C-alpha positions in Angstrom: -57.9 -15.3 -20.0 -59.1 -14.6 -16.2 -55.9 -14.1 -13.7 -55.6 -14.9 -10.1 -53.2 -14.0 -7.5 -52.1 -16.2 -5.0 -51.2 -15.9 -1.4 -51.2 -18.7 0.6 -48.5 -17.7 3.1 -50.3 -14.5 4.1 -49.7 -14.2 7.9 -48.5 -17.5 8.4 -44.5 -16.5 9.6 -44.5 -13.3 10.9 -46.3 -10.6 12.8 -49.2 -8.4 13.3 -48.0 -5.7 11.5 -45.8 -7.5 9.0 -49.4 -9.2 7.9 -50.5 -5.0 7.8 -47.5 -4.2 5.0 -49.0 -7.9 3.2 -52.5 -6.5 3.1 -51.7 -3.2 2.1 -49.7 -4.6 -1.1 -52.3 -7.1 -1.8 -54.8 -3.8 -1.6 -52.5 -2.0 -3.6 -52.8 -4.5 -6.3 -56.3 -4.6 -6.3 -56.4 -1.2 -7.2 -53.4 -1.2 -10.0 -54.7 -5.3 -11.7 -58.4 -6.9 -12.7 -57.3 -10.2 -10.6 -58.6 -12.4 -8.0 -56.5 -12.5 -4.8 -56.2 -15.3 -2.7 -55.1 -14.7 0.8 -54.0 -17.6 3.1 -54.6 -20.9 2.6 -56.7 -23.6 5.5 -54.0 -25.7 7.0 -54.9 -28.9 9.4 -58.9 -27.6 8.5 -57.8 -24.6 10.3 -57.8 -20.4 8.9 -54.5 -19.2 9.2 -54.5 -17.0 12.3 -52.6 -13.8 10.4 -50.5 -13.9 13.2 -53.0 -11.8 15.1 -53.5 -9.4 12.2 -57.7 -8.8 12.4 -58.7 -10.4 9.7 -62.3 -10.2 10.7 -62.4 -6.7 10.7 -61.8 -6.3 6.8 -62.9 -7.3 3.9 -60.4 -9.9 2.6 -61.3 -12.1 -0.5 -61.0 -15.3 -0.8 -59.3 -15.8 2.9 -58.3 -19.5 3.1 -59.3 -21.0 -0.3 -57.2 -22.8 -2.0 -56.4 -22.1 -5.8 -58.3 -26.0 -7.9 -54.8 -27.8 -8.7 -56.3 -27.3 -12.5 -56.3 -23.2 -12.3 -52.7 -23.6 -10.5 -51.4 -25.8 -13.4 -49.4 -22.9 -14.8 -48.5 -21.4 -12.0 -45.6 -19.1 -11.4 -44.0 -19.0 -8.1 -41.3 -16.2 -6.6 -39.8 -16.7 -3.5 -39.6 -13.0 -2.7 -40.4 -10.0 -5.5 -37.5 -7.4 -4.8 -38.3 -4.0 -5.0 -41.6 -2.2 -5.4 -40.8 -1.3 -9.4 -39.5 -4.8 -10.1 -42.8 -6.2 -8.1 -45.3 -4.2 -10.2 -43.5 -5.1 -13.3 -43.7 -8.5 -12.8 -47.3 -8.8 -11.9 -48.1 -6.7 -14.0 -46.0 -8.8 -16.9 -48.0 -11.6 -15.2 -51.6 -9.9 -15.9 -50.7 -8.7 -19.8 -49.4 -12.0 -20.8 -50.6 -15.5 -21.9 -48.7 -18.0 -20.9 -50.1 -18.2 -16.9 -53.4 -18.2 -15.3 -51.9 -17.8 -11.4 -49.0 -16.3 -10.2 -48.1 -17.2 -6.4 -46.1 -14.8 -4.4 -45.1 -14.3 -1.1 -43.1 -11.4 0.7 -42.9 -8.6 3.0 -43.2 -5.7 0.9 -41.9 -3.6 3.8 -40.8 -1.1 1.3 -39.4 2.5 1.8 -42.1 4.3 3.5 -40.9 7.5 0.9 -41.2 5.1 -1.8 -44.3 4.2 -0.1 -45.4 7.6 0.0 -44.5 8.4 -3.4 -46.0 5.1 -5.3 -49.3 5.6 -5.2 -49.3 3.2 -1.5 -50.2 6.0 0.9 -53.2 6.9 -0.7 -54.1 2.9 -0.5 -52.3 3.1 3.2 -54.8 6.0 4.0 -57.7 4.3 2.8 -57.1 0.7 4.3 -56.1 1.8 8.0 -56.0 5.3 8.7 -58.7 7.7 10.1 -58.6 10.9 9.2 -62.4 10.5 6.7 -65.4 10.2 7.5 -66.6 7.3 9.9 -69.8 6.7 7.1 -66.8 5.2 5.0 -64.6 3.8 7.5 -63.9 0.2 7.5 -64.2 -1.8 10.8 -60.7 -1.4 11.8 -60.6 1.9 11.2 -63.7 2.5 13.4 -62.1 0.1 16.1 -59.2 2.1 15.5 -60.9 5.9 15.4 -62.6 4.7 18.6 -59.5 3.6 20.9 -58.1 7.3 19.4 -60.8 9.2 20.5 -61.0 7.7 24.2 -57.2 7.9 24.4 -57.5 11.3 23.6 -59.7 12.2 25.8 -57.5 10.2 29.2 -54.1 11.8 27.8 -55.9 15.6 27.6 -53.7 17.9 28.3 -50.8 15.8 29.1 -47.4 15.0 26.6 -48.1 11.2 26.0 -44.6 9.6 25.5 -45.2 6.3 24.1 -42.0 3.1 23.9 -42.3 0.0 21.9 -40.0 -2.4 23.5 -39.5 -5.7 21.5 -38.3 -8.2 23.7 -38.6 -11.7 24.1 -38.3 -13.5 20.6 -36.2 -10.5 19.4 -33.7 -11.2 23.0 -33.9 -14.9 21.3 -32.7 -13.7 17.5 -30.4 -11.3 18.4 -28.2 -13.7 19.7 -28.6 -15.9 16.4 -28.7 -12.8 14.0 -25.2 -11.4 15.2 -25.4 -8.4 11.9 -28.9 -8.6 11.0 -32.5 -7.4 11.7 -33.0 -8.1 15.3 -32.0 -6.3 18.0 -33.5 -5.7 21.5 -33.7 -1.5 23.1 -31.2 -1.0 25.7 -33.9 0.0 28.1 -31.7 1.3 31.2 -29.6 3.8 28.3 -33.4 4.4 26.6 -35.1 5.5 30.0 -32.0 8.1 30.7 -32.7 9.1 26.9 -36.6 9.6 28.2 -36.1 11.6 31.3 -33.2 13.8 29.5 -35.7 14.8 26.8 -38.3 15.5 29.5 -35.8 18.1 31.1 -34.2 19.9 28.4 -37.6 20.4 26.8 -39.1 21.5 30.6 -42.2 18.9 29.8 -44.0 19.0 33.1 -47.4 17.0 31.7 -45.6 13.9 31.0 -47.5 11.0 30.9 -45.7 7.7 29.2 -47.0 4.2 28.3 -45.1 1.1 27.2 -46.4 -1.0 24.7 -44.6 -4.6 25.0 -43.9 -8.5 24.7 -42.9 -8.0 28.3 -43.9 -5.0 30.5 -43.2 -7.2 33.5 -39.5 -6.6 32.7 -39.7 -3.2 31.6 -41.7 -1.0 33.8 -39.3 -1.9 37.4 -36.5 -0.6 35.1 -38.7 2.7 34.5 -39.8 2.7 38.0 -36.6 2.7 39.2 -35.2 5.7 37.7 -38.2 7.8 38.6 -40.6 6.9 35.8 -44.2 5.2 36.4 -45.4 4.6 33.1 -48.7 2.8 32.0 -49.2 0.0 30.0 -52.3 -2.0 28.5 -53.0 -3.6 31.8 -53.4 -0.2 33.7 -56.4 0.2 31.9 -57.2 -3.6 31.1 -55.8 -5.7 34.4 -56.9 -8.6 33.4 -56.4 -8.5 29.7 -53.4 -11.2 28.0 -50.9 -8.8 26.4 -50.3 -11.5 23.8 -54.0 -11.3 22.0 -55.2 -9.5 19.4 -57.3 -6.8 21.3 -53.6 -5.8 23.5 -52.0 -5.7 20.4 -54.4 -3.2 19.0 -54.8 -0.8 22.3 -51.1 -0.8 21.9 -51.0 0.5 18.4 -54.0 2.7 18.9 -52.2 4.2 21.9 -48.6 4.7 19.2 -50.8 6.2 17.0 -51.5 8.9 19.4 -47.7 9.2 20.6 -46.8 12.9 21.2 -42.9 11.7 21.6 -42.7 8.2 20.1 -39.5 5.7 21.5 -39.9 2.7 19.3 -37.9 -0.9 18.5 -36.2 -1.5 15.3 -39.8 -3.4 14.9 -42.3 -3.2 11.8 -44.9 -3.0 14.5 -43.6 0.7 15.5 -42.8 2.5 12.2 -46.3 0.6 11.4 -47.8 2.8 14.3 -46.3 5.9 13.8 -47.3 6.1 10.0 -50.9 6.1 11.8 -50.1 8.8 14.1 -51.7 12.1 12.5 -49.6 14.4 14.8 -46.1 16.3 13.9 -44.3 13.3 16.2 -41.3 12.9 17.7 -39.9 9.8 16.6 -36.7 7.8 18.0 -35.2 4.2 16.8 -32.2 2.2 17.9 -29.6 2.5 15.9 -28.4 -1.0 14.9 -24.7 0.0 15.7 -24.5 0.9 19.5 -28.2 0.7 20.6 -28.3 4.6 20.8 -31.9 6.2 20.0 -32.0 8.2 16.6 -34.3 10.2 15.3 -36.6 9.1 12.2 -39.4 10.4 10.1 -42.0 7.6 9.8 -42.5 8.7 6.3 -39.4 8.6 5.4 -37.3 5.5 6.5 -36.4 1.9 6.4 -38.8 -0.2 8.2 -36.1 -2.2 10.0 -32.4 -1.1 10.2 -30.0 -3.4 9.4 -26.3 -3.6 11.5 -24.0 -2.3 8.9 -21.1 0.3 8.7 -22.9 3.1 7.6 -26.4 4.7 9.3 -29.0 4.6 8.3 -28.2 1.4 6.2 -28.4 1.8 2.1 -30.2 -1.3 1.8 
């Protein structure tokens, strides 16, 4: 019996990089199991936006095509799949069982990156998003990222590129209502002091600071008042909407070329650092006191939780 995996909520309730992690998991399932995969569904006659994730740059299977009612008569719905091994075991049981034709799933699939590194997902990550291979084998996303990286590398040649991802808008709202949770903003004045101390301590003479943010207008004056004059996407494209997919893709490209990276507690920060092929030094805000603490892109939780110990075990 032909088996289908249906993920109707793909990209509908999360951000760019959340969609990227979801797509990564679907790509991995396609490699592991002989199933048909359906992502997204039409909403009010429109294809899902996938939270600015550039679906047009990938071969996304059956995108927006809903499973027919007769095929979904015997479906197994899971609200969230819990842990990579459990996820794969559940799907393996579905594929090799005979009771159901369609498995409907949802979730973020943002596993600890050490697990992604060790369970075969890193190879899928590189095949899907990485730019270390031959250009002739790259998909459209990889070609765009690779082209951006080359231009950024040329522009910042002979510079030490310090990139800050500062997420404010939605996090400032959620932080108020999510006490003890995942969503907390950077302390920008302390962040700037940290960067200045890092530059001074390491005797960096050629530092160039770039801000990737949903509100660079709020961030830049704080940096400038403290003697740093950062660039942003509008330094290169003055009329570009910073909330557009093009701006997000450019910010992601700069992040992937950073020599030193200061992120937010955001999957966008981790996703971008995973794309970086340099021996980059990475820092994120502690969930305890927002101080900047180091992390390794391929050995970290995608999101830190506020808890008694750091980093959290959950």
